[in-house]
C-alpha positions as CSV (number, residue, x, y, z in Angstrom):
1,M,0.0,161.9,18.9
2,E,3.6,163.2,18.4
3,A,4.6,159.8,17.1
4,V,2.1,159.9,14.2
5,P,4.5,161.5,11.6
6,L,7.3,159.1,12.6
7,L,5.1,156.0,12.2
8,A,3.8,157.2,8.8
9,G,7.4,158.0,7.8
10,L,8.6,154.6,8.8
11,A,5.9,152.8,6.9
12,M,6.5,154.9,3.7
13,G,10.3,154.7,4.1
14,L,10.5,151.0,4.5
15,V,8.1,150.2,1.6
16,T,9.6,152.7,-0.9
17,S,13.2,151.8,0.0
18,Y,12.4,148.1,-0.6
19,T,10.7,148.6,-3.9
20,D,13.4,151.0,-5.1
21,L,16.2,148.6,-4.2
22,K,14.3,145.6,-5.6
23,T,12.9,147.0,-8.9
24,G,13.9,150.7,-9.2
25,F,10.2,151.6,-9.2
26,I,8.4,154.0,-6.7
27,F,4.7,153.5,-6.6
28,D,2.5,156.6,-5.9
29,N,0.2,154.7,-3.5
30,H,3.2,154.1,-1.2
31,V,3.4,157.8,-0.7
32,S,-0.1,159.2,-1.2
33,V,-3.4,157.5,-1.9
34,L,-4.8,160.6,-3.4
35,L,-1.9,160.9,-5.8
36,A,-2.4,157.2,-6.9
37,L,-6.1,157.9,-7.5
38,I,-5.3,160.9,-9.6
39,G,-2.7,158.8,-11.5
40,K,-5.2,156.1,-12.2
41,F,-7.8,158.7,-13.4
42,L,-5.2,160.2,-15.7
43,G,-4.2,156.7,-17.0
44,W,-0.6,156.5,-15.7
45,D,-1.2,152.8,-14.8
46,E,2.2,152.4,-13.2
47,G,0.8,149.6,-11.0
48,E,0.3,147.5,-14.0
49,E,4.0,147.2,-14.8
50,E,5.4,143.7,-14.6
51,V,7.7,143.9,-11.5
52,P,9.0,141.0,-9.3
53,L,7.0,142.0,-6.3
54,P,3.9,140.5,-4.5
55,K,0.7,142.1,-5.9
56,W,-0.5,143.0,-2.3
57,L,2.7,145.0,-1.8
58,V,2.2,146.9,-5.1
59,K,-1.4,147.7,-4.2
60,L,-0.6,148.5,-0.5
61,P,-1.9,152.0,0.3
62,V,0.4,154.2,2.5
63,P,-1.4,157.6,2.9
64,A,1.7,159.4,4.3
65,V,1.0,162.7,2.7
66,E,-2.6,162.7,3.8
67,I,-1.6,161.8,7.4
68,G,0.9,164.7,7.4
69,I,-1.5,167.3,6.1
70,L,-4.3,166.2,8.5
71,Y,-2.0,165.9,11.5
72,Y,-0.7,169.5,11.2
73,L,-4.1,170.8,10.3
74,Y,-5.4,169.4,13.6
75,K,-2.3,170.7,15.5
76,G,-2.6,174.2,14.0
77,L,-6.3,174.5,14.7
78,S,-5.7,173.3,18.3
79,E,-2.9,175.9,18.8
80,G,-4.7,178.7,16.9
81,S,-2.0,179.0,14.3
82,V,-2.9,179.3,10.6
83,L,0.8,178.7,9.5
84,V,1.1,175.5,11.5
85,A,-2.4,174.3,10.2
86,L,-1.1,174.8,6.6
87,S,2.4,173.7,7.2
88,G,1.9,170.2,6.0
89,I,0.7,171.5,2.6
90,I,3.4,174.2,2.4
91,A,6.2,171.7,3.3
92,L,4.8,169.2,0.7
93,F,5.3,171.8,-2.1
94,V,8.7,172.9,-0.7
95,G,9.9,169.2,-0.8
96,L,8.3,168.7,-4.3
97,I,10.0,171.8,-5.7
98,L,13.4,170.7,-4.3
99,G,12.8,167.2,-5.7
100,L,11.7,168.4,-9.1
101,L,14.8,170.7,-9.3
102,L,17.0,167.6,-8.9
103,F,14.8,165.7,-11.3
104,Y,15.1,168.3,-14.0
105,I,18.9,168.4,-13.8
106,G,19.0,164.7,-14.1
107,A,20.2,163.8,-10.6
108,W,17.3,161.4,-9.8
109,A,14.0,160.1,-11.0
110,S,10.5,161.7,-10.5
111,G,9.6,159.0,-8.0
112,D,12.4,160.3,-5.7
113,A,10.9,163.8,-5.9
114,V,7.5,162.3,-4.8
115,I,9.2,160.5,-1.8
116,L,10.9,163.7,-0.7
117,A,7.6,165.6,-0.9
118,G,5.9,162.8,1.2
119,F,8.5,163.0,4.0
120,S,8.3,166.8,3.8
121,A,4.6,166.8,4.6
122,L,5.3,164.7,7.6
123,L,8.1,167.0,9.0
124,P,7.5,170.6,8.1
125,Y,9.1,171.6,11.4
126,P,11.8,169.9,13.5
127,P,10.3,167.7,16.1
128,D,11.2,167.8,19.8
129,T,13.5,164.9,19.3
130,A,15.7,166.9,17.0
131,K,18.4,168.6,19.1
132,I,20.4,170.3,16.4
133,T,18.3,172.7,14.3
134,A,18.8,176.0,12.5
135,P,16.8,178.8,14.0
136,Y,14.9,179.5,10.8
137,Y,13.4,176.0,10.8
138,I,11.7,176.6,14.1
139,H,9.5,179.5,12.8
140,Y,8.9,178.5,9.1
141,P,7.9,175.1,7.5
142,L,11.2,174.7,5.7
143,Y,12.5,171.6,7.4
144,P,12.3,169.6,4.0
145,I,15.6,171.3,3.2
146,A,17.2,169.6,6.2
147,I,15.7,166.2,5.2
148,L,17.3,166.5,1.7
149,L,20.7,167.7,3.0
150,N,20.8,165.1,5.7
151,G,20.2,162.4,3.1
152,L,23.0,163.7,0.9
153,I,25.4,164.0,3.8
154,A,24.6,160.6,5.2
155,V,25.4,158.8,2.0
156,F,28.7,160.6,1.5
157,P,30.8,158.0,3.4
158,F,29.3,155.2,1.4
159,I,29.9,157.0,-1.9
160,F,33.4,157.8,-0.8
161,I,34.3,154.2,0.1
162,Y,32.6,152.7,-2.9
163,A,34.2,155.1,-5.4
164,F,37.7,154.6,-4.0
165,G,37.1,150.8,-4.0
166,V,36.2,150.9,-7.7
167,I,39.3,153.1,-8.5
168,I,41.6,150.7,-6.7
169,L,40.1,147.6,-8.2
170,R,40.2,149.0,-11.7
171,K,43.6,150.6,-11.1
172,R,42.3,154.1,-12.3
173,F,45.0,156.0,-10.3
174,S,45.2,158.8,-12.8
175,E,41.5,159.5,-12.2
176,L,42.1,159.4,-8.4
177,R,44.7,162.2,-8.9
178,E,42.1,164.1,-11.0
179,I,39.5,163.8,-8.3
180,L,41.9,165.1,-5.6
181,V,43.7,167.8,-7.6
182,S,41.3,169.1,-10.3
183,G,39.4,172.2,-9.2
184,A,41.6,172.7,-6.1
185,G,42.5,176.2,-7.4
186,L,38.8,177.1,-7.8
187,T,38.2,175.9,-4.3
188,V,40.8,178.4,-3.0
189,E,39.2,181.1,-5.1
190,L,35.7,180.4,-3.8
191,S,37.0,180.4,-0.2
192,L,38.5,183.9,-0.8
193,W,35.3,185.2,-2.4
194,I,33.2,183.9,0.6
195,M,35.6,185.2,3.2
196,G,35.8,188.5,1.3
197,A,32.0,188.9,1.2
198,L,31.6,188.0,4.9
199,G,34.5,190.2,5.8
200,V,32.9,193.2,4.1
201,R,29.8,192.6,6.2
202,V,32.0,192.4,9.4
203,I,33.8,195.7,8.4
204,L,30.4,197.4,7.9
205,E,28.9,196.3,11.1
206,E,31.8,196.3,13.5
207,G,34.2,198.7,11.8
208,L,31.9,201.4,10.6
209,G,29.0,200.8,12.9
210,V,26.5,200.2,10.1
211,S,23.6,198.1,11.5
212,L,22.3,195.6,8.9
213,N,19.2,193.5,9.0
214,P,20.2,189.8,9.1
215,I,18.4,189.1,5.8
216,L,20.0,192.1,4.1
217,G,23.4,191.1,5.5
218,W,23.2,187.7,3.9
219,L,21.8,189.1,0.7
220,L,24.7,191.5,0.5
221,A,27.1,188.6,1.0
222,V,25.4,186.6,-1.8
223,V,25.6,189.6,-4.1
224,L,29.3,190.2,-3.3
225,I,30.2,186.5,-3.9
226,T,28.4,186.7,-7.3
227,I,30.3,189.8,-8.3
228,F,33.6,188.4,-7.1
229,G,32.9,185.2,-9.1
230,K,32.0,187.2,-12.2
231,L,35.1,189.4,-12.0
232,R,37.3,186.3,-11.1
233,R,40.8,187.7,-10.7
234,I,39.6,191.0,-9.3
235,G,37.5,189.1,-7.0
236,D,40.5,187.0,-5.9
237,V,42.4,190.2,-5.1
238,A,39.5,191.8,-3.3
239,G,38.9,188.6,-1.2
240,A,42.6,188.4,-0.4
241,L,42.7,192.0,0.7
242,V,39.7,191.6,3.0
243,L,41.1,188.4,4.4
244,S,44.4,190.2,5.1
245,Y,42.5,192.9,7.0
246,L,40.6,190.3,9.0
247,I,43.9,188.6,9.9
248,Y,45.3,191.9,11.0
249,L,42.3,192.5,13.3
250,S,42.2,188.9,14.7
251,P,45.0,186.7,13.3
252,E,44.1,183.4,14.9
253,S,40.3,183.6,14.4
254,A,40.6,184.7,10.8
255,I,43.1,182.1,9.8
256,F,41.2,179.2,11.4
257,A,38.0,180.4,9.9
258,F,39.5,180.5,6.4
259,L,41.2,177.1,6.8
260,R,37.9,175.5,8.0
261,L,36.0,177.0,5.1
262,L,38.7,175.8,2.7
263,A,38.6,172.3,4.2
264,F,34.8,172.2,3.9
265,L,34.7,173.4,0.3
266,Y,37.5,171.0,-0.7
267,A,35.7,168.0,0.9
268,F,32.5,169.1,-1.0
269,K,34.5,169.3,-4.2
270,V,35.9,165.8,-3.7
271,F,32.4,164.6,-3.0
272,L,31.1,166.0,-6.3
273,A,34.1,164.6,-8.1
274,L,33.4,161.1,-6.7
275,V,29.7,161.4,-7.6
276,K,30.8,162.4,-11.1
277,F,33.2,159.4,-11.3
278,I,30.5,157.0,-10.2
279,R,28.0,158.5,-12.7
280,R,30.4,158.1,-15.6
281,N,32.2,154.9,-14.8
282,V,29.8,152.8,-12.8
283,L,26.3,154.1,-13.5
284,M,26.8,154.6,-17.2
285,E,27.3,152.1,-20.0
286,E,27.6,152.3,-23.8
287,V,25.3,150.0,-25.7
288,P,24.0,149.5,-29.3
289,V,20.5,150.5,-30.1
290,E,19.4,146.9,-30.2
291,E,19.9,146.7,-26.4
292,L,17.8,149.7,-25.6
293,R,14.6,149.0,-23.9
294,E,11.5,150.9,-23.0
295,W,12.0,152.9,-19.7
296,D,15.8,152.9,-20.2
297,I,17.3,156.3,-19.4
298,L,19.8,157.8,-21.8
299,G,23.0,159.5,-20.7
300,E,23.0,161.9,-23.7
301,T,20.7,164.0,-25.7
302,I,20.0,163.1,-29.4
303,F,18.6,166.1,-31.4
304,E,18.2,167.5,-34.9
305,K,19.3,171.0,-35.6
306,D,20.0,172.8,-38.9
307,G,19.0,169.6,-40.7
308,K,21.7,167.5,-39.0
309,I,21.4,164.8,-36.3
310,R,23.7,165.6,-33.4
311,R,24.3,164.3,-29.8
312,D,25.3,166.1,-26.6
313,R,27.0,164.0,-23.8
314,T,27.6,167.0,-21.5
315,D,27.2,165.9,-17.8
316,P,24.3,167.9,-16.3
317,F,26.3,168.7,-13.2
318,E,29.1,170.1,-15.4
319,R,26.6,172.3,-17.2
320,L,25.2,173.5,-13.9
321,K,28.7,174.3,-12.6
322,F,29.6,176.2,-15.8
323,A,26.3,178.1,-15.6
324,L,26.9,179.2,-12.0
325,L,30.5,180.2,-12.7
326,K,29.3,182.3,-15.7
327,V,26.3,183.5,-13.7
328,D,24.1,182.7,-16.7
329,L,21.3,180.2,-16.0
330,S,20.3,180.2,-19.7
331,L,23.2,177.9,-20.2
332,L,21.2,175.2,-18.4
333,K,18.8,175.0,-21.4
334,P,20.8,174.7,-24.6
335,D,19.0,175.3,-27.9
336,Y,18.7,171.8,-29.2
337,G,16.1,172.4,-31.9
338,K,14.1,169.2,-32.2
339,V,14.9,166.8,-29.4
340,I,14.7,163.1,-30.5
341,A,15.6,161.5,-27.1
342,S,17.1,162.9,-23.9
343,P,18.1,161.8,-20.4
344,S,14.6,162.2,-19.1
345,A,14.1,160.3,-15.8
346,E,10.8,158.9,-17.3
347,G,12.9,156.8,-19.7
348,L,12.7,156.0,-23.4
349,T,9.4,155.3,-25.2
350,K,8.9,152.6,-27.8
351,E,8.5,155.4,-30.4
352,Q,11.8,157.0,-29.5
353,I,13.7,153.7,-29.7
354,E,12.2,153.0,-33.2
355,E,13.3,156.5,-34.3
356,L,16.8,155.9,-33.0
357,K,16.9,152.5,-34.9
358,R,15.8,154.3,-38.1
359,L,18.6,156.9,-37.8
360,V,21.2,154.2,-37.2
361,E,20.0,152.2,-40.2
362,E,20.2,155.3,-42.3
363,G,23.8,156.0,-41.2
364,K,22.9,159.3,-39.6
365,L,23.8,158.2,-36.1
366,E,26.6,156.0,-34.7
367,N,25.3,152.8,-33.1
368,K,26.6,153.7,-29.7
369,F,24.4,155.1,-26.9
370,L,25.0,156.0,-23.3
371,R,22.6,154.3,-21.0
372,K,22.2,155.1,-17.3
373,K,22.0,152.4,-14.7
374,A,19.4,152.9,-12.0
375,M,20.6,154.3,-8.7
376,P,18.2,153.9,-5.8
377,F,17.8,157.1,-3.8
378,A,14.8,156.2,-1.7
379,P,16.9,154.6,1.1
380,A,19.1,157.8,1.2
381,I,16.0,160.1,1.5
382,F,14.6,157.7,4.2
383,L,17.8,158.0,6.1
384,G,17.7,161.8,5.8
385,F,14.2,161.7,7.3
386,L,15.3,159.5,10.3
387,I,18.3,161.8,10.9
388,S,16.1,164.8,10.7
389,Y,13.6,163.3,13.2
390,F,16.1,161.9,15.8
391,I,19.2,164.1,15.5
392,G,18.4,167.3,13.6
393,D,20.1,169.3,10.8
394,L,23.6,167.9,10.1
395,F,24.3,170.8,7.7
396,W,23.7,173.3,10.4
397,L,26.0,171.3,12.7
398,L,28.7,171.5,10.0
399,E,28.1,175.3,9.7
400,L,28.6,175.7,13.5
401,K,31.8,173.6,13.4
402,L,32.9,175.7,10.4
403,M,32.4,178.9,12.5
404,G,34.2,177.3,15.4
405,L,31.1,177.1,17.6
């Protein structure tokens, strides 16, 4: 019985990875039969698209979500646990929310969100085969977070090698320097803010004897990091002072903890910079309106505001970074007025393409459009599922190494 989630995950992962690599399409019936039936009832008709796949494969039902929900319902009822019985449904929505968050910032397509939700329903908790797990995953059905993070961590080496290969072949050495150097100062600042926030918690608990609930302790740390980031220079000074005090108390431990944190954040910064480079230079192309096709995904937003046609090519990750630094999430949703076409993962419609052609013919819009190339994420999510099942939580392992444990 314990192998049921694994077998369902293998079936879903192999099929969705193949169709994503082959065509860029994810079919609902390869994740959930019920979802496919709902889609057919609502007239989505994705199975009718002309794709270079055998018809039997397109129609193949893989009820992974249903298997996950029923499996944990049976397990929960057998153990007398309501939370376990509902964990398949809870984890399904946790995975769906995480997936939709990445979908709405333009990181991947809606089909990838559905796949993550499917794997989440199969693994709400870490299985016995997972040897490295964070304590909070054992008690609550939040293991979908580990599946997502494992997938992202697993593809990092491939992105790293691929991006550097492109840089060397295209001789883009100035951009290599930008990747390695740009944002290094902010990385040092963030390290100081985090160390400062965690140091305040240590001082309260060990220096002043104030006993903090673990959840309150982490909430305090998050609030302090936010305040330090908002104040910026004052936050730098406060973080440096707290770090100095920690070094005074325990020189070797404090210095190594800071250097490990700095190295981790720097590696993460380089990872984001490499992803940004690939998105801009490999997965993006500029084409005339005549080459735009239905389902193509734009890399920019075309909108009408104050009677003028305008375009916004701001990278969504840059916008997210700016919003977090300013602690103002309203910056994630600029006031575009009337949106004509945007980087929706659902792609362009025929009507939108006709509207863009009309604007070009009238001279209101330059005949150059950013178009995204498809990037298959299904194999990465599948890899995250396998790592989560057989190994555990890689992000928790990194946290332990960061703390020197």
